[in-house]
C-alpha positions in Angstrom: -36.1 -34.3 -4.6 -33.8 -31.9 -3.0 -35.2 -28.7 -1.3 -35.2 -25.2 -2.1 -31.3 -24.6 -3.2 -29.5 -20.9 -3.1 -28.8 -19.2 -6.1 -25.6 -17.2 -5.5 -23.1 -20.1 -4.9 -19.9 -18.0 -5.4 -18.2 -14.3 -5.8 -19.0 -12.7 -2.4 -16.7 -12.4 0.3 -18.3 -10.9 2.9 -22.2 -9.4 3.1 -22.9 -6.8 6.0 -25.0 -8.1 8.4 -25.0 -11.7 7.4 -22.7 -14.6 7.7 -22.2 -15.1 3.9 -18.8 -16.0 2.8 -18.4 -17.7 -0.4 -14.7 -18.8 -1.3 -14.2 -19.0 -4.8 -14.9 -16.7 -7.8 -17.7 -17.8 -10.2 -16.8 -19.8 -13.1 -19.0 -21.4 -15.9 -19.8 -24.5 -13.4 -21.0 -22.0 -11.0 -23.3 -21.3 -14.0 -24.1 -24.4 -14.4 -25.0 -25.2 -11.1 -27.3 -21.6 -10.8 -29.3 -23.0 -13.6 -29.5 -26.5 -12.0 -30.9 -24.8 -8.5 -33.0 -22.3 -10.5 -34.7 -24.8 -12.2 -35.3 -27.5 -8.9 -36.5 -24.1 -7.2 -38.6 -23.3 -10.2 -40.0 -27.5 -9.9 -40.8 -26.9 -5.9 -43.1 -23.8 -7.0 -44.7 -25.6 -9.8 -45.4 -28.5 -7.7 -47.5 -26.1 -5.0 -49.5 -24.6 -8.2 -50.1 -27.6 -9.5 -51.8 -28.8 -6.0 -53.9 -25.5 -6.3 -55.3 -26.4 -9.4 -55.6 -29.7 -8.5 -57.7 -28.7 -5.5 -59.5 -26.1 -7.9 -60.6 -28.6 -10.1 -61.4 -31.0 -7.0 -63.9 -27.9 -5.7 -65.5 -27.7 -9.1 -66.6 -31.4 -9.5 -67.8 -31.2 -6.0 -70.0 -28.6 -6.3 -70.8 -29.6 -9.8 -74.4 -30.7 -8.5 -74.8 -33.3 -10.8 -74.6 -30.8 -14.0 -72.4 -32.7 -16.6 -70.9 -29.7 -18.0 -69.2 -28.6 -14.8 -68.3 -32.2 -14.2 -66.1 -32.3 -17.5 -65.0 -28.9 -17.0 -63.4 -30.5 -14.0 -62.2 -33.5 -15.5 -60.4 -31.2 -18.3 -58.4 -29.3 -15.8 -57.4 -32.3 -14.1 -56.0 -33.8 -17.6 -54.5 -30.4 -18.4 -52.6 -30.3 -15.1 -51.5 -33.6 -15.0 -50.5 -33.6 -18.4 -48.4 -30.2 -18.2 -47.0 -31.4 -14.8 -45.2 -34.3 -16.3 -44.1 -32.5 -18.8 -42.4 -30.3 -16.5 -41.4 -33.5 -14.2 -39.6 -34.3 -17.7 -38.0 -31.3 -18.8 -36.7 -31.4 -15.2 -35.4 -34.7 -15.4 -33.9 -34.0 -18.5 -31.9 -31.1 -17.6 -31.2 -32.4 -14.0 -29.3 -35.0 -15.5 -27.2 -33.1 -18.3 -26.3 -30.7 -15.3 -25.4 -33.6 -13.2 -23.0 -35.1 -15.7 -21.2 -31.8 -16.8 -20.6 -30.7 -13.0 -18.8 -34.2 -12.3 -15.2 -33.5 -12.1 -14.5 -36.2 -14.7 -15.6 -34.0 -17.0 -14.4 -30.7 -16.0 -12.6 -30.6 -20.0 -15.9 -29.4 -20.9 -15.9 -26.7 -18.3 -12.6 -25.7 -19.3 -10.9 -27.3 -15.9 -7.8 -28.7 -15.9 -7.7 -32.8 -15.2 
């Protein structure tokens, strides 16, 4: 999975005090790329949140002291976080696949680009 992505990739010629120079005007393909980059960044953020939830559930399980109710609560948290994270990854895979196809040059007619 790629790392953090720039969200703004077009349209700005120069920003004072920074070395930012984008070379082309924004178009529909840039909107698709923005959506793809935003979703990738949110996946990275959700990974950190899932790790934090797993740690929290692990602490509950370790400190349950043999109480079945606390152990069940921890296992319930584990399962809910796992199922939720798998849904997030599945949605990411679907969106990433669709946007990757839309950004291929041979499908430029979908974006209004001439062949």
